[in-house]
C-alpha positions as CSV (number, residue, x, y, z in Angstrom):
1,M,-0.2,-0.1,0.2
2,Q,1.4,3.1,-1.1
3,I,2.3,5.9,2.2
4,T,-0.5,8.7,1.2
5,D,-3.1,5.8,0.8
6,I,-2.2,4.9,5.1
7,L,-2.3,8.5,5.6
8,S,-5.8,9.2,3.5
9,Q,-7.3,6.5,5.5
10,M,-5.9,8.3,9.1
11,G,-7.4,11.4,8.1
12,G,-3.8,13.3,7.5
13,L,-4.4,13.7,4.0
14,Q,-7.7,15.6,5.1
15,S,-6.8,17.3,8.0
16,M,-3.7,18.8,5.9
17,A,-6.0,19.7,3.0
18,R,-8.2,21.7,5.5
19,E,-5.3,23.7,7.4
20,L,-4.0,24.6,3.9
21,G,-7.5,25.7,2.1
22,I,-7.1,22.9,-0.7
23,S,-9.7,20.2,-1.6
24,E,-8.1,17.0,0.0
25,T,-7.5,15.9,-3.7
26,Q,-5.0,18.5,-4.1
27,A,-3.1,17.3,-0.6
28,A,-3.0,14.4,-2.5
29,S,-1.6,14.9,-5.1
30,G,0.9,16.6,-3.1
31,A,2.1,14.4,-0.7
32,E,2.4,11.5,-4.0
33,A,5.2,14.5,-5.5
34,L,6.3,14.7,-1.8
35,A,6.6,11.5,-0.3
36,P,9.5,9.5,-2.5
37,A,11.8,12.3,-1.0
38,I,10.5,11.9,2.5
39,L,11.3,8.2,2.2
40,G,14.1,8.3,0.3
41,G,15.5,10.5,3.3
42,F,14.5,7.8,5.9
43,K,16.5,5.3,3.6
44,K,19.4,7.1,3.3
45,Q,19.0,8.1,7.1
46,A,18.6,4.0,8.0
47,Q,21.7,3.7,5.8
48,T,23.6,6.1,7.6
49,Q,22.9,5.4,11.6
50,P,24.6,3.7,13.6
51,G,22.6,0.6,13.8
52,G,20.9,1.1,10.5
53,L,17.0,0.8,10.9
54,E,17.4,0.3,15.5
55,G,19.8,3.5,15.0
56,L,16.3,5.0,12.0
57,G,14.2,3.9,15.4
58,G,16.0,6.0,18.0
59,L,16.2,8.7,15.5
60,L,12.1,9.2,14.8
61,G,11.6,9.0,18.4
62,K,14.0,11.7,18.9
63,L,12.0,13.5,16.1
64,G,8.9,13.3,17.7
65,G,8.0,9.8,17.7
66,G,4.1,9.6,17.0
67,G,3.6,12.1,18.5
68,L,4.1,14.2,15.5
69,L,1.4,12.2,13.9
70,D,-1.7,13.6,16.7
71,Q,-0.2,17.2,16.4
72,V,-1.5,17.2,12.6
73,L,-4.2,15.1,13.1
74,G,-5.4,17.2,15.8
75,P,-8.0,19.8,15.5
76,Q,-5.6,22.7,16.6
77,P,-3.5,24.1,13.9
78,T,-0.2,22.6,13.0
79,D,2.9,23.2,14.6
80,V,5.4,22.9,11.7
81,S,8.8,23.7,13.9
82,S,8.8,19.5,14.6
83,G,8.3,19.1,11.0
84,N,11.2,21.2,10.1
85,D,13.6,19.8,12.5
86,V,12.4,16.2,11.0
87,L,13.3,18.0,7.1
88,G,16.6,18.9,8.6
89,Q,17.6,16.1,9.4
90,I,16.8,14.0,6.7
91,F,17.6,16.7,4.6
92,G,21.0,18.2,5.3
93,S,19.5,21.6,4.1
94,K,16.7,24.5,3.4
95,D,17.8,24.1,-0.3
96,V,16.9,20.6,-0.6
97,S,13.7,21.0,0.8
98,C,13.3,23.7,-2.1
99,A,14.7,21.3,-4.3
100,V,12.2,18.9,-2.8
101,A,9.4,21.2,-3.3
102,Q,10.3,22.6,-6.7
103,N,11.2,19.4,-7.9
104,A,7.4,18.1,-6.8
105,A,5.5,21.1,-8.5
106,S,6.7,20.1,-11.6
107,Q,5.7,16.6,-11.3
108,S,2.0,17.7,-10.0
109,G,1.4,21.1,-10.9
110,L,0.7,22.3,-7.7
111,E,2.8,25.6,-6.3
112,P,6.4,25.1,-4.6
113,S,4.5,28.1,-2.6
114,L,1.9,25.7,-1.3
115,L,4.4,22.5,-1.3
116,K,6.8,24.3,1.0
117,K,3.9,24.6,3.5
118,M,2.8,21.1,3.1
119,L,6.4,19.9,3.3
120,P,7.0,19.8,6.8
121,M,3.3,18.5,8.0
122,L,4.3,15.5,5.4
123,A,7.0,14.6,6.9
124,M,5.8,14.7,10.8
125,L,2.1,12.5,9.1
126,V,5.2,10.3,7.5
127,T,7.3,9.8,11.0
128,G,4.8,9.8,13.1
129,Y,3.1,6.6,11.2
130,M,6.5,5.0,11.5
131,A,6.9,5.5,14.7
132,K,4.5,4.4,15.6
133,Q,4.4,1.4,13.7
134,R,8.1,1.0,15.3
135,G,5.7,0.9,18.3
136,A,3.3,-1.8,17.8
137,A,5.5,-4.3,16.1
138,A,7.9,-3.9,19.2
139,T,5.2,-5.1,21.5
140,Q,4.1,-7.5,19.2
141,Q,7.8,-8.7,19.5
142,L,7.2,-9.4,15.3
143,S,11.3,-9.7,14.0
144,K,14.4,-10.0,16.2
145,E,15.8,-8.4,12.7
146,G,15.2,-4.6,12.9
147,G,11.8,-5.3,14.5
148,G,8.5,-4.0,11.7
149,L,10.6,-1.4,11.1
150,G,12.6,-2.7,7.8
151,S,9.7,-4.6,6.6
152,L,8.0,-1.1,6.9
153,M,10.3,1.2,4.9
154,G,10.4,-1.8,2.8
155,G,6.8,-1.7,2.1
156,L,6.7,1.9,1.9
157,L,9.4,2.2,-0.2
158,G,9.0,-0.4,-2.8
159,G,5.4,0.1,-2.1
160,Q,5.9,3.7,-3.5
161,G,7.7,2.9,-6.7
162,A,5.2,0.3,-7.7
163,A,2.2,1.8,-6.7
164,A,3.1,5.1,-9.0
165,P,6.0,3.6,-10.9
166,G,6.2,6.3,-13.3
167,L,6.3,9.4,-10.5
168,A,9.3,6.8,-8.4
169,S,11.6,5.7,-11.7
170,M,10.8,9.9,-12.8
171,L,12.2,11.2,-9.8
172,D,14.9,7.8,-9.6
173,L,17.6,9.2,-12.3
174,N,20.5,7.6,-11.3
175,G,18.4,4.3,-10.8
176,D,19.6,3.5,-7.2
177,G,15.3,3.1,-5.9
178,N,16.5,6.9,-3.9
179,P,14.9,9.5,-5.4
180,L,16.5,12.0,-3.0
181,D,19.9,11.5,-4.2
182,D,19.0,13.1,-7.5
183,I,17.0,15.4,-6.0
184,M,19.9,16.5,-3.5
185,R,22.6,16.6,-6.9
186,M,20.0,19.1,-9.0
187,A,20.2,21.3,-5.4
188,G,23.8,20.7,-5.1
189,K,24.1,22.2,-9.2
190,T,21.5,25.1,-8.3
191,M,23.5,26.7,-5.0
192,R,26.9,26.7,-7.3
């Protein structure tokens, strides 16, 4: 299942649409364009964290855990500072976040300014969802090899490409399965 479908079922896309004053269709379109880069950022974190997926699980908790999901789903306006912290951790710089939004604009047809507002909220939804799934997997003791987070990441990253092959392959220019690498390279070229 695609991450945007999961977030829609939980009410995340509806909350984001309501808060940004856009339609659910626009929220879904923006999320589909932004999610591959966010998931790619988490994949990169899992590869670079000491302890791999377990290190990533600790990072999810440090960034705010499941509470991030609850903040976006709640009735009060979302404080996106936590989402910006997540983006800083997975992308490394605001330039990359801007490049991600610009790239998503060309994919979705939505304004880059709207996608820049959506990006931290979507990062909070994805981070909170992964943290809650990790917690559920830990309590069920599904697997000793990275807990449920390994299969969750594989499913979300693999499912993203399977459900939207055109988008994933367009974003993944060098074919390594991680479109964020290519977006970061493009951001690097534009910063020079």
